[in-house]
N, C-alpha and C positions, 0 to 999 in steps of 0.2 A: 482507549482500555479501559473497562471496567476491571473489577477484581473480584474474585470467588475465592469467598469465604471458605479454608481449608476442615474447619471445623460445622460449619451448617449450610453450607454449599450456597449462602443469601451471596446472591450476584449485590454490590455493593459500588459506587462511585470512585472511581479512580484515582479521585484524591486522600479518599478516607483512612486513617491508618490506621481504622477501627471497625470488625463488623457492625452495625448497629445492632443489629439482631443478639447477638452473645456478647459482643466488644473484645472480642479474642483480637490479635492483632492481622494485619493484613501483609506485612512487608512480607511472607515469606508466600502469599497466595497467588493459585494462580492465572493470567491474565485473558480477559475475554474480548475481543472484537463486539466492538458496540453497532457495527455492519459490515453484519452477518455477509457474506460472499455466496448472493445463489445460485444454483446451477443453469447456469443459459445453454438450451438446447441448443447441438449442433447444424451446421447451415443445410445438410441434407435433413433436417425432420423438419428446418423452416419451410426448405423449399415444397416437400411434399403439403404442408400444410398449405403454403400460397395456391400449389395447383388443385387440392381439393375445393378451396373455397372456388375458387372460379369457376369446376367443371360446375360443383353447386349452382351457384347461381348462374350458369349459363342455363343448364337442365329450366332452372327455377321460369329463365326468359324463355327457352322454347314453348313448356308449359303452358308458361298464360301466354304467348301465342297462336298454339292452339285451339286451345281453354278457352281462348273471346273472342273464338269465329264459330260459324252450324257448320255441321257437315252436310257434303250430299245427300241428296233425296236418294231413292231407291233408282230413281227414272233418270235422277242428272247424271248419275254414279254411270249408267249405264251406255247411257251418251257418250259420256268419256269416254268407258272403255271401249265402242262400238269406231270412237276416231282411233285413239291405241293401236287396234287393229288392224286400222287402215293404213297407219304407220310402217305397224310391225310386217304386213303383206308388202309395202314399200320398199325393205328394205333399209328403214334405219334403226339397227338393232342397237348399236347403244343408244339414240335418244330413246327410244321403247324400254331401252333395263333400268336408264335414267327416271322415269316418268310411271314408272309399274312399280319399282322395286326401291326407287329412293323418296318419292314424291311424296306428299301428304295435301291430299286434293281439301279445300274447305270454298261453300259457294257463299259466305259475307264479308268482310271485311275485320281482319283482327285487331286488336286496339291500335298498331304501331303503321297500318295500312287506313287505318280512318285519320293516322293525325297528319297524314301525307296526302297533295294533291298528286292525282292520276295523270297521266297521260293516256293512259292505254284505257277501253272502256270495257275488254273484253278478259281479257283476265292479266295479274301480275303472279310475280315471283317475291319470296322472300330469300334471298339469299343471303347466308350458307345454311337457312336454317331448311333449303330445301322444300319452301309451303308454297304451289299452290292457288289462290285464289280464284274460280272461275264466276264470271260476275255473272248475274240474267242477260248483258248482250250478248254473249256467247252463245246462249242457245236463241236467242228472239233473233238474231238479224244472220248466224249464219246458214245456209242454206245446204248443208249435208252434212253428212260425218266425214271428207272428206276436207273441209270447209275448215267445220273442226282441228281436225285433224295438223293442220297449217299452221291455227290458233297454238295450239299446241307445241306442234317442231319449235317455234320461235322460245316458246317459254321454255324448251328444255335445256337452250344454251344459254340462260342465265340460269338454269340447275350448276352449269359449267360454271360460272362466273362469268359469262362473257355480259360486253353491254348491248346498249341498245342497238347500233350500228353492226356489229358481231352478228347480230341474232335477226336483224332485219334482211339482212345480205345474205343472212345464209339461206333462210327462206326462200326468198327469190329466186339466187340460184338454183335453186333444187323445186320450186315447183312445177316441171314439165315428169320429172322425177315420184314427182306425189299425189298424179295429176289433177293441179291444180293450173287450170290453162286457163287462158285467155278467152275461147272457141265458147268456153259452158261460163264463166266465174267473172267477165268482165264487168258485167252489169249488175254484179254485186258490190252489197254495201262496204263489205271483210274485203274487196280485192282493191276496189280504187283507193279505200283509205290505205291498204296498207301498200300498194305501188308508192299512194304520195309519199309516205311518211320515210318509207325505200331511201326516196329520191329526195331528200330533205335530209337523211343521214349518210345517206351513201351516191353523193352525186356523179361521181363518175362511173355509175355500171351506165348511167343513161346519155354518152357523151357520145355515139356512134349515129352517124348522120344520113349511111348506108341503112338503116333499120325500125320501121314506122316508132315514136314517139322517141326515137335515138335510145331506146334499150340496147344497151350493150348484151346482153342475156338470152336476145329471144335469137 
C-alpha cells in the first residue's frame, strides 16, 4: 500500500512518515494500493470475441482458397451448366440444388489443393468450403454432358461431407437413372476408371456371380 498526502495529493511510499513534497505528516493519509485491480471482461464477452476471431479466420481462409484459383471460362461454365441441367432433368434435385446454389466452381487448383496429391484427375471438392475444382481432363475425356453430369454427381456427395466410398457407390447405383449405361459408355475412359475405382472402394457391389463382371447393381 502507498500513502496519498492529504495536503498536496502526492503518492508517497508506504514507509515514509512525511510527504517528500510538502513535509507534512502522512499518518492520517489515504492508503492507495500499489497493484490496482483491473476490470476483467465477462465470460460472455470473451466467448464473443473468440467466436468473432474464429469466424474472421475462417472467412479469410475461404477467401484465400477462392482467390488463389482461376474461375471458369464462359465456355467451361456453359458446359458445367449443361451437365447440371442433365442432373436436374433426371431427378437429382437435391444434388443439383447443392451444385447450383452452394458450390463455387474453379478451373485451377487453389493453394490447398496444390499442396495435396490428388487421386481424381477430373474434379476435386474442398469440404466444408464447398469449392469444386474441375480440371481440364473433365472436359477433355468426358464423352458428353451426361458423363460430365456423372462426375458432378460424385462431387455433390462430397459437398454433403460423404467420403469416396459413399460417392462412388451412389453414382454407380444411380448410373441407369442418370442415363449413364454400359451400352453407350463402356468404351469411355471415365466409365472404365469409375468402375475400377468403385470396385476398389466398394468391392461388395461386385460379388454377384449371376451377373456379368459380378456387378450386383446390374
